[in-house]
NUKE-905286 format. One record per atom (N, C-alpha, C): x, y, z; residue in three letters; residue number from 1; atom name. Coordinates in nm, 3 decimals. Atoms other than C-alpha are relative to their C-alpha. Example, Ala and Ser with C-alpha at 12.3 -4.5 7.8 and 13.67 -1.06 7.14 Angstrom:
BEGIN
+---------+---------+---------+--------+-----+-------+
:      c1 :      c2 :      c3 : residu : num : atome :
+---------+---------+---------+--------+-----+-------+
:   0.089 :  -0.119 :   0.000 :    ala :   1 :     N :
:   1.230 :  -0.450 :   0.780 :    ala :   1 :    CA :
:   0.090 :   0.120 :   0.000 :    ala :   1 :     C :
:  -0.082 :  -0.119 :  -0.006 :    ser :   2 :     N :
:   1.367 :  -0.106 :   0.714 :    ser :   2 :    CA :
:  -0.077 :   0.109 :   0.073 :    ser :   2 :     C :
+---------+---------+---------+--------+-----+-------+
% end
This chain:
BEGIN
+---------+---------+---------+--------+-----+-------+
:      c1 :      c2 :      c3 : residu : num : atome :
+---------+---------+---------+--------+-----+-------+
:   0.085 :  -0.116 :   0.000 :    met :   1 :     N :
:   0.000 :   0.000 :   0.000 :    met :   1 :    CA :
:   0.090 :   0.123 :   0.000 :    met :   1 :     C :
:  -0.084 :  -0.118 :   0.014 :    leu :   2 :     N :
:   0.145 :   0.328 :  -0.103 :    leu :   2 :    CA :
:  -0.081 :   0.124 :   0.031 :    leu :   2 :     C :
:   0.074 :  -0.119 :  -0.040 :    tyr :   3 :     N :
:  -0.043 :   0.588 :   0.094 :    tyr :   3 :    CA :
:   0.098 :   0.099 :   0.062 :    tyr :   3 :     C :
:  -0.091 :  -0.100 :  -0.051 :    thr :   4 :     N :
:   0.123 :   0.914 :   0.182 :    thr :   4 :    CA :
:  -0.042 :   0.052 :   0.136 :    thr :   4 :     C :
:   0.048 :  -0.049 :  -0.130 :    ser :   5 :     N :
:  -0.093 :   1.003 :   0.481 :    ser :   5 :    CA :
:  -0.124 :  -0.077 :   0.040 :    ser :   5 :     C :
:   0.123 :   0.065 :  -0.046 :    arg :   6 :     N :
:  -0.382 :   0.879 :   0.690 :    arg :   6 :    CA :
:  -0.122 :   0.054 :  -0.072 :    arg :   6 :     C :
:   0.113 :  -0.059 :   0.071 :    gly :   7 :     N :
:  -0.613 :   1.118 :   0.509 :    gly :   7 :    CA :
:  -0.025 :  -0.070 :  -0.134 :    gly :   7 :     C :
:   0.016 :   0.073 :   0.126 :    ala :   8 :     N :
:  -0.545 :   0.931 :   0.185 :    ala :   8 :    CA :
:  -0.067 :  -0.134 :   0.023 :    ala :   8 :     C :
:   0.059 :   0.130 :  -0.027 :    phe :   9 :     N :
:  -0.647 :   0.605 :   0.349 :    phe :   9 :    CA :
:  -0.150 :   0.011 :   0.027 :    phe :   9 :     C :
:   0.142 :  -0.013 :  -0.031 :    ser :  10 :     N :
:  -0.984 :   0.739 :   0.462 :    ser :  10 :    CA :
:  -0.083 :   0.039 :  -0.122 :    ser :  10 :     C :
:   0.071 :  -0.031 :   0.123 :    ser :  11 :     N :
:  -1.075 :   0.827 :   0.104 :    ser :  11 :    CA :
:  -0.079 :  -0.121 :  -0.046 :    ser :  11 :     C :
:   0.080 :   0.113 :   0.049 :    pro :  12 :     N :
:  -1.362 :   0.611 :  -0.026 :    pro :  12 :    CA :
:   0.057 :  -0.061 :  -0.128 :    pro :  12 :     C :
:  -0.060 :   0.051 :   0.124 :    ile :  13 :     N :
:  -1.185 :   0.581 :  -0.362 :    ile :  13 :    CA :
:   0.117 :  -0.092 :   0.032 :    ile :  13 :     C :
:  -0.114 :   0.083 :  -0.039 :    ala :  14 :     N :
:  -0.871 :   0.445 :  -0.194 :    ala :  14 :    CA :
:  -0.046 :  -0.134 :   0.055 :    ala :  14 :     C :
:   0.052 :   0.125 :  -0.056 :    ile :  15 :     N :
:  -1.074 :   0.187 :  -0.005 :    ile :  15 :    CA :
:  -0.054 :  -0.089 :  -0.113 :    ile :  15 :     C :
:   0.049 :   0.078 :   0.113 :    leu :  16 :     N :
:  -1.243 :   0.079 :  -0.329 :    leu :  16 :    CA :
:   0.114 :  -0.060 :  -0.081 :    leu :  16 :     C :
:  -0.116 :   0.052 :   0.074 :    val :  17 :     N :
:  -0.905 :   0.041 :  -0.497 :    val :  17 :    CA :
:   0.061 :  -0.119 :   0.074 :    val :  17 :     C :
:  -0.055 :   0.111 :  -0.079 :    val :  18 :     N :
:  -0.773 :  -0.177 :  -0.214 :    val :  18 :    CA :
:  -0.093 :  -0.121 :  -0.007 :    val :  18 :     C :
:   0.097 :   0.110 :   0.010 :    thr :  19 :     N :
:  -1.093 :  -0.384 :  -0.225 :    thr :  19 :    CA :
:   0.008 :  -0.065 :  -0.137 :    thr :  19 :     C :
:  -0.011 :   0.056 :   0.135 :    ala :  20 :     N :
:  -1.062 :  -0.426 :  -0.601 :    ala :  20 :    CA :
:   0.126 :  -0.083 :  -0.016 :    ala :  20 :     C :
:  -0.125 :   0.076 :   0.007 :    ile :  21 :     N :
:  -0.701 :  -0.540 :  -0.568 :    ile :  21 :    CA :
:  -0.017 :  -0.135 :   0.070 :    ile :  21 :     C :
:   0.026 :   0.125 :  -0.071 :    gly :  22 :     N :
:  -0.808 :  -0.800 :  -0.311 :    gly :  22 :    CA :
:  -0.089 :  -0.094 :  -0.079 :    gly :  22 :     C :
:   0.091 :   0.082 :   0.080 :    leu :  23 :     N :
:  -1.090 :  -0.919 :  -0.535 :    leu :  23 :    CA :
:   0.073 :  -0.062 :  -0.118 :    leu :  23 :     C :
:  -0.077 :   0.053 :   0.113 :    val :  24 :     N :
:  -0.856 :  -0.957 :  -0.831 :    val :  24 :    CA :
:   0.094 :  -0.110 :   0.047 :    val :  24 :     C :
:  -0.090 :   0.104 :  -0.053 :    ala :  25 :     N :
:  -0.613 :  -1.154 :  -0.614 :    ala :  25 :    CA :
:  -0.076 :  -0.130 :   0.024 :    ala :  25 :     C :
:   0.080 :   0.121 :  -0.025 :    val :  26 :     N :
:  -0.888 :  -1.395 :  -0.509 :    val :  26 :    CA :
:  -0.042 :  -0.065 :  -0.131 :    val :  26 :     C :
:   0.040 :   0.055 :   0.129 :    leu :  27 :     N :
:  -1.014 :  -1.434 :  -0.866 :    leu :  27 :    CA :
:   0.116 :  -0.066 :  -0.073 :    leu :  27 :     C :
:  -0.119 :   0.059 :   0.061 :    leu :  28 :     N :
:  -0.662 :  -1.501 :  -0.988 :    leu :  28 :    CA :
:   0.032 :  -0.135 :   0.065 :    leu :  28 :     C :
:  -0.024 :   0.127 :  -0.069 :    gln :  29 :     N :
:  -0.620 :  -1.770 :  -0.723 :    gln :  29 :    CA :
:  -0.097 :  -0.107 :  -0.049 :    gln :  29 :     C :
:   0.101 :   0.097 :   0.046 :    val :  30 :     N :
:  -0.944 :  -1.938 :  -0.831 :    val :  30 :    CA :
:   0.035 :  -0.047 :  -0.141 :    val :  30 :     C :
:  -0.037 :   0.035 :   0.138 :    arg :  31 :     N :
:  -0.832 :  -1.929 :  -1.193 :    arg :  31 :    CA :
:   0.120 :  -0.094 :  -0.003 :    arg :  31 :     C :
:  -0.119 :   0.084 :  -0.003 :    leu :  32 :     N :
:  -0.492 :  -2.077 :  -1.113 :    leu :  32 :    CA :
:  -0.028 :  -0.135 :   0.063 :    leu :  32 :     C :
:   0.030 :   0.126 :  -0.066 :    gln :  33 :     N :
:  -0.638 :  -2.343 :  -0.887 :    gln :  33 :    CA :
:  -0.069 :  -0.098 :  -0.093 :    gln :  33 :     C :
:   0.062 :   0.090 :   0.097 :    arg :  34 :     N :
:  -0.841 :  -2.483 :  -1.176 :    arg :  34 :    CA :
:   0.106 :  -0.077 :  -0.076 :    arg :  34 :     C :
:  -0.110 :   0.066 :   0.071 :    asp :  35 :     N :
:  -0.510 :  -2.563 :  -1.346 :    asp :  35 :    CA :
:   0.071 :  -0.102 :   0.089 :    asp :  35 :     C :
:  -0.077 :   0.084 :  -0.093 :    leu :  36 :     N :
:  -0.378 :  -2.739 :  -1.034 :    leu :  36 :    CA :
:  -0.081 :  -0.115 :   0.058 :    leu :  36 :     C :
:   0.093 :   0.100 :  -0.054 :    arg :  37 :     N :
:  -0.662 :  -2.987 :  -0.978 :    arg :  37 :    CA :
:   0.070 :  -0.108 :   0.083 :    arg :  37 :     C :
:  -0.051 :   0.102 :  -0.089 :    gly :  38 :     N :
:  -0.569 :  -3.196 :  -0.678 :    gly :  38 :    CA :
:   0.143 :   0.019 :   0.048 :    gly :  38 :     C :
:  -0.139 :  -0.019 :  -0.041 :    val :  39 :     N :
:  -0.212 :  -3.069 :  -0.652 :    val :  39 :    CA :
:   0.007 :   0.077 :   0.131 :    val :  39 :     C :
:   0.000 :  -0.081 :  -0.122 :    val :  40 :     N :
:  -0.271 :  -2.798 :  -0.393 :    val :  40 :    CA :
:  -0.123 :   0.090 :  -0.001 :    val :  40 :     C :
:   0.107 :  -0.098 :  -0.016 :    arg :  41 :     N :
:  -0.541 :  -2.575 :  -0.260 :    arg :  41 :    CA :
:   0.049 :   0.103 :   0.101 :    arg :  41 :     C :
:  -0.038 :  -0.100 :  -0.099 :    ser :  42 :     N :
:  -0.487 :  -2.248 :  -0.086 :    ser :  42 :    CA :
:  -0.087 :  -0.022 :   0.123 :    ser :  42 :     C :
:   0.076 :   0.024 :  -0.123 :    pro :  43 :     N :
:  -0.597 :  -2.266 :   0.277 :    pro :  43 :    CA :
:  -0.127 :   0.085 :   0.004 :    pro :  43 :     C :
:   0.129 :  -0.069 :  -0.005 :    leu :  44 :     N :
:  -0.966 :  -2.179 :   0.299 :    leu :  44 :    CA :
:  -0.004 :   0.095 :   0.119 :    leu :  44 :     C :
:   0.005 :  -0.083 :  -0.120 :    trp :  45 :     N :
:  -0.922 :  -2.044 :   0.651 :    trp :  45 :    CA :
:   0.078 :   0.130 :  -0.021 :    trp :  45 :     C :
:  -0.078 :  -0.120 :   0.025 :    leu :  46 :     N :
:  -0.658 :  -1.798 :   0.527 :    leu :  46 :    CA :
:  -0.079 :   0.098 :  -0.087 :    leu :  46 :     C :
:   0.082 :  -0.086 :   0.084 :    asn :  47 :     N :
:  -0.889 :  -1.665 :   0.256 :    asn :  47 :    CA :
:  -0.119 :   0.057 :   0.079 :    asn :  47 :     C :
:   0.111 :  -0.051 :  -0.083 :    leu :  48 :     N :
:  -1.174 :  -1.636 :   0.508 :    leu :  48 :    CA :
:   0.047 :   0.110 :   0.094 :    leu :  48 :     C :
:  -0.056 :  -0.107 :  -0.084 :    phe :  49 :     N :
:  -0.953 :  -1.437 :   0.744 :    phe :  49 :    CA :
:   0.025 :   0.125 :  -0.083 :    phe :  49 :     C :
:  -0.023 :  -0.114 :   0.088 :    gly :  50 :     N :
:  -0.852 :  -1.216 :   0.452 :    gly :  50 :    CA :
:  -0.128 :   0.073 :  -0.034 :    gly :  50 :     C :
:   0.129 :  -0.061 :   0.028 :    leu :  51 :     N :
:  -1.215 :  -1.157 :   0.365 :    leu :  51 :    CA :
:  -0.053 :   0.075 :   0.121 :    leu :  51 :     C :
:   0.047 :  -0.066 :  -0.122 :    ala :  52 :     N :
:  -1.301 :  -1.076 :   0.726 :    ala :  52 :    CA :
:   0.077 :   0.129 :   0.026 :    ala :  52 :     C :
:  -0.080 :  -0.122 :  -0.019 :    phe :  53 :     N :
:  -1.013 :  -0.829 :   0.753 :    phe :  53 :    CA :
:  -0.036 :   0.106 :  -0.103 :    phe :  53 :     C :
:   0.039 :  -0.096 :   0.103 :    ala :  54 :     N :
:  -1.116 :  -0.669 :   0.423 :    ala :  54 :    CA :
:  -0.133 :   0.066 :   0.035 :    ala :  54 :     C :
:   0.129 :  -0.057 :  -0.042 :    leu :  55 :     N :
:  -1.471 :  -0.623 :   0.556 :    leu :  55 :    CA :
:   0.019 :   0.097 :   0.116 :    leu :  55 :     C :
:  -0.030 :  -0.093 :  -0.109 :    val :  56 :     N :
:  -1.331 :  -0.464 :   0.872 :    val :  56 :    CA :
:   0.053 :   0.131 :  -0.056 :    val :  56 :     C :
:  -0.056 :  -0.121 :   0.060 :    ala :  57 :     N :
:  -1.132 :  -0.222 :   0.658 :    ala :  57 :    CA :
:  -0.107 :   0.079 :  -0.077 :    ala :  57 :     C :
:   0.100 :  -0.066 :   0.083 :    leu :  58 :     N :
:  -1.428 :  -0.149 :   0.432 :    leu :  58 :    CA :
:  -0.109 :   0.067 :   0.083 :    leu :  58 :     C :
:   0.112 :  -0.052 :  -0.078 :    phe :  59 :     N :
:  -1.696 :  -0.100 :   0.697 :    phe :  59 :    CA :
:   0.041 :   0.053 :   0.137 :    phe :  59 :     C :
:  -0.049 :  -0.047 :  -0.129 :    gly :  60 :     N :
:  -1.477 :   0.014 :   0.987 :    gly :  60 :    CA :
:  -0.051 :   0.138 :   0.037 :    gly :  60 :     C :
:   0.044 :  -0.137 :  -0.028 :    glu :  61 :     N :
:  -1.581 :   0.375 :   0.956 :    glu :  61 :    CA :
:  -0.149 :   0.005 :   0.034 :    glu :  61 :     C :
:   0.145 :  -0.003 :  -0.025 :    thr :  62 :     N :
:  -1.953 :   0.298 :   0.951 :    thr :  62 :    CA :
:  -0.036 :  -0.054 :   0.138 :    thr :  62 :     C :
:   0.027 :   0.053 :  -0.134 :    val :  63 :     N :
:  -1.932 :   0.106 :   1.279 :    val :  63 :    CA :
:   0.087 :   0.069 :   0.105 :    val :  63 :     C :
:  -0.074 :  -0.087 :  -0.091 :    lys :  64 :     N :
:  -1.717 :   0.379 :   1.439 :    lys :  64 :    CA :
:   0.129 :  -0.062 :   0.055 :    lys :  64 :     C :
:  -0.132 :   0.050 :  -0.039 :    met :  65 :     N :
:  -1.385 :   0.194 :   1.449 :    met :  65 :    CA :
:   0.103 :   0.110 :  -0.026 :    met :  65 :     C :
:  -0.105 :  -0.100 :   0.019 :    ser :  66 :     N :
:  -1.067 :   0.395 :   1.471 :    ser :  66 :    CA :
:   0.064 :  -0.018 :  -0.138 :    ser :  66 :     C :
:  -0.068 :   0.012 :   0.130 :    pro :  67 :     N :
:  -0.882 :   0.472 :   1.147 :    pro :  67 :    CA :
:   0.118 :  -0.097 :   0.005 :    pro :  67 :     C :
:  -0.114 :   0.093 :  -0.015 :    arg :  68 :     N :
:  -0.586 :   0.275 :   1.280 :    arg :  68 :    CA :
:  -0.047 :  -0.145 :  -0.012 :    arg :  68 :     C :
:   0.054 :   0.135 :   0.011 :    thr :  69 :     N :
:  -0.807 :  -0.036 :   1.310 :    thr :  69 :    CA :
:  -0.032 :  -0.033 :  -0.145 :    thr :  69 :     C :
:   0.030 :   0.022 :   0.142 :    ala :  70 :     N :
:  -0.925 :   0.006 :   0.950 :    ala :  70 :    CA :
:   0.129 :  -0.023 :  -0.079 :    ala :  70 :     C :
:  -0.129 :   0.019 :   0.067 :    glu :  71 :     N :
:  -0.564 :   0.039 :   0.833 :    glu :  71 :    CA :
:   0.056 :  -0.138 :   0.029 :    glu :  71 :     C :
:  -0.050 :   0.132 :  -0.039 :    phe :  72 :     N :
:  -0.467 :  -0.271 :   1.027 :    phe :  72 :    CA :
:  -0.079 :  -0.110 :  -0.072 :    phe :  72 :     C :
:   0.083 :   0.098 :   0.070 :    gly :  73 :     N :
:  -0.760 :  -0.462 :   0.875 :    gly :  73 :    CA :
:   0.039 :  -0.012 :  -0.147 :    gly :  73 :     C :
:  -0.040 :   0.003 :   0.141 :    ala :  74 :     N :
:  -0.658 :  -0.364 :   0.522 :    ala :  74 :    CA :
:   0.136 :  -0.067 :  -0.018 :    ala :  74 :     C :
:  -0.133 :   0.059 :   0.008 :    leu :  75 :     N :
:  -0.296 :  -0.459 :   0.583 :    leu :  75 :    CA :
:  -0.006 :  -0.152 :   0.022 :    leu :  75 :     C :
:   0.014 :   0.144 :  -0.028 :    cys :  76 :     N :
:  -0.393 :  -0.797 :   0.730 :    cys :  76 :    CA :
:  -0.069 :  -0.072 :  -0.116 :    cys :  76 :     C :
:   0.069 :   0.061 :   0.114 :    ala :  77 :     N :
:  -0.631 :  -0.867 :   0.440 :    ala :  77 :    CA :
:   0.097 :  -0.020 :  -0.116 :    ala :  77 :     C :
:  -0.097 :   0.011 :   0.109 :    ile :  78 :     N :
:  -0.361 :  -0.797 :   0.185 :    ile :  78 :    CA :
:   0.104 :  -0.106 :   0.032 :    ile :  78 :     C :
:  -0.096 :   0.102 :  -0.041 :    gly :  79 :     N :
:  -0.118 :  -1.011 :   0.383 :    gly :  79 :    CA :
:  -0.055 :  -0.141 :  -0.016 :    gly :  79 :     C :
:   0.062 :   0.133 :   0.013 :    cys :  80 :     N :
:  -0.360 :  -1.305 :   0.398 :    cys :  80 :    CA :
:  -0.012 :  -0.041 :  -0.145 :    cys :  80 :     C :
:   0.013 :   0.031 :   0.141 :    phe :  81 :     N :
:  -0.432 :  -1.286 :   0.026 :    phe :  81 :    CA :
:   0.136 :  -0.022 :  -0.065 :    phe :  81 :     C :
:  -0.134 :   0.017 :   0.057 :    ala :  82 :     N :
:  -0.062 :  -1.253 :  -0.052 :    ala :  82 :    CA :
:   0.059 :  -0.136 :   0.035 :    ala :  82 :     C :
:  -0.053 :   0.132 :  -0.040 :    val :  83 :     N :
:   0.036 :  -1.561 :   0.147 :    val :  83 :    CA :
:  -0.075 :  -0.111 :  -0.072 :    val :  83 :     C :
:   0.080 :   0.100 :   0.069 :    ser :  84 :     N :
:  -0.250 :  -1.760 :  -0.001 :    ser :  84 :    CA :
:   0.037 :  -0.008 :  -0.148 :    ser :  84 :     C :
:  -0.040 :  -0.003 :   0.140 :    gly :  85 :     N :
:  -0.156 :  -1.650 :  -0.351 :    gly :  85 :    CA :
:   0.140 :  -0.058 :  -0.021 :    gly :  85 :     C :
:  -0.135 :   0.054 :   0.010 :    ala :  86 :     N :
:   0.209 :  -1.735 :  -0.289 :    ala :  86 :    CA :
:  -0.001 :  -0.153 :   0.007 :    ala :  86 :     C :
:   0.012 :   0.146 :  -0.010 :    ile :  87 :     N :
:   0.108 :  -2.089 :  -0.188 :    ile :  87 :    CA :
:  -0.044 :  -0.059 :  -0.134 :    ile :  87 :     C :
:   0.051 :   0.049 :   0.127 :    val :  88 :     N :
:  -0.087 :  -2.135 :  -0.511 :    val :  88 :    CA :
:   0.105 :   0.016 :  -0.110 :    val :  88 :     C :
:  -0.101 :  -0.021 :   0.104 :    leu :  89 :     N :
:   0.185 :  -1.984 :  -0.732 :    leu :  89 :    CA :
:   0.119 :  -0.095 :   0.016 :    leu :  89 :     C :
:  -0.110 :   0.095 :  -0.023 :    glu :  90 :     N :
:   0.454 :  -2.201 :  -0.570 :    glu :  90 :    CA :
:  -0.040 :  -0.140 :  -0.046 :    glu :  90 :     C :
:   0.046 :   0.131 :   0.045 :    ala :  91 :     N :
:   0.246 :  -2.513 :  -0.632 :    ala :  91 :    CA :
:  -0.007 :  -0.008 :  -0.153 :    ala :  91 :     C :
:   0.006 :  -0.003 :   0.146 :    lys :  92 :     N :
:   0.191 :  -2.408 :  -0.992 :    lys :  92 :    CA :
:   0.141 :  -0.009 :  -0.059 :    lys :  92 :     C :
:  -0.138 :   0.005 :   0.047 :    arg :  93 :     N :
:   0.565 :  -2.355 :  -1.036 :    arg :  93 :    CA :
:   0.056 :  -0.142 :   0.011 :    arg :  93 :     C :
:  -0.049 :   0.137 :  -0.020 :    lys :  94 :     N :
:   0.643 :  -2.699 :  -0.892 :    lys :  94 :    CA :
:  -0.066 :  -0.096 :  -0.098 :    lys :  94 :     C :
:   0.071 :   0.087 :   0.095 :    ala :  95 :     N :
:   0.376 :  -2.862 :  -1.110 :    ala :  95 :    CA :
:   0.056 :   0.017 :  -0.140 :    ala :  95 :     C :
:  -0.055 :  -0.024 :   0.135 :    ala :  96 :     N :
:   0.520 :  -2.698 :  -1.423 :    ala :  96 :    CA :
:   0.141 :  -0.057 :  -0.011 :    ala :  96 :     C :
:  -0.137 :   0.053 :   0.003 :    ala :  97 :     N :
:   0.875 :  -2.804 :  -1.328 :    ala :  97 :    CA :
:   0.001 :  -0.152 :  -0.004 :    ala :  97 :     C :
:   0.007 :   0.146 :  -0.004 :    gly :  98 :     N :
:   0.764 :  -3.163 :  -1.275 :    gly :  98 :    CA :
:  -0.044 :  -0.063 :  -0.129 :    gly :  98 :     C :
:   0.049 :   0.055 :   0.128 :    arg :  99 :     N :
:   0.630 :  -3.205 :  -1.630 :    arg :  99 :    CA :
:   0.111 :  -0.050 :  -0.087 :    arg :  99 :     C :
+---------+---------+---------+--------+-----+-------+
% end
């Protein structure tokens, strides 16, 4: 995340961009997992945590959470999706090397 100040993070457009990036990451994982049938699956619990953290970041302001909590939620969501995506990409790399 490349935000210059906290004010930039509280922008609705910035939150939508972060949400869109997370959605694209999940869709990419689903697409890649179709190619890996049975080889590996990203941990469902990790994706669920990522989704929960993303919802905290998205709706944190409406339920009167502190801006710091929303930032933490967004960072954790991106981290969960990144680790999950790394697991899938590593399995895809190993499957391609084994051919």
